[in-house]
Residue, then its C-alpha position, 0 to 999 in steps of 0.5 A: m551282657a553289653r545289651q543289658s548295660d546299654t538298656k540300663q543306661r538308656i533307662l537312666q538317661t530317659a528317667r533323668e529327662l523325664f524327672a527333669h522335665q516333669g518331676v520324680q513323683q509325676t513320672s511313672l515307670q510305665e511312661i519311662a518304658d513307653r518312652l524307651g519302647i520297652t515293656k514295664p516288666a523289662l524296666y523292672y528287670h533292671f530297676a525294682s522301683r522308682e526309688e532304686l531308679v532315683r538312687s541309681i541316678v544320684t549315687p555316682l554324684l554322691d559317691d564322687g562327692e564323697g570321695f572328693l571330701a574324703r581325699m581332701e580330709q586325708r590330706h594335711d597340705v590342702s589349701p582353701v583355694e585348691l578345695i574351692e577349685g575341686f568343689f567347683d569341678f565336682h559340681h560342674r561335672h554333675r550340674k545336671d543331677m545336682m539340678l535333680l537333687l534341687t528339684e526333688l528335695t522332698t523325694l530325696a529327703e525320703l530317700g535319705l539322700i539330702d542329709v548326705v549332701l548337707s553334711w558336706r558343707a559342714r565338712l567343707t567348713r571344717l577343712v577351710f576354718g577348722p573345728e572351732a569355726t565361728l558362726e560367721q565363718q559357718a555362714r560365709a561357708v554356707l554362702a560360699f559352697g552353696g553359691m558355688q553349686d548354684c553357679t554351676m547351674q545358673f550359667p550353663d551356656t558360660p564357658v567352663e573356664e570363665l565360670r570357674t575363675a569367677t565362681v572361685t573368685a566369688a567363693r574366695a571373696a565369700l570366705g574371706i581368703 
């Protein structure tokens, strides 16, 4: 059983690398199998399709994001700063898979995964500004939360604490808090 799990993890890692380098649609399952030195049927044993493989890569990110938002929504005492810091931490933790999301928007939209991520911004906006946010507040939230996501990918070599401080400060400024 450990061997299957090991193989599955190797498939996921190789797929991530190939998808990031050449795109999801340009990467065949045969190419992934060849890179790993396994047969295509062995790959199909773990993943029935490319779509299932992509879902397996992004599902942990989506589950973690959904869990973070659900925890924040359940609390009545969450501060905007705590929310911003937690959102930064989430994105930093998943920055490589977020790159896949951004570079493969069409594929991910076809799988229905983009709508989930986009809905997070509306939920974050409600958490910061309440259910009746003005258009300006909504625009501030899109800039702040989208910009935070971008910062985690734009500056991969910056020490995490330095990047976190700069990003949180910028997001607070964009939100006007």
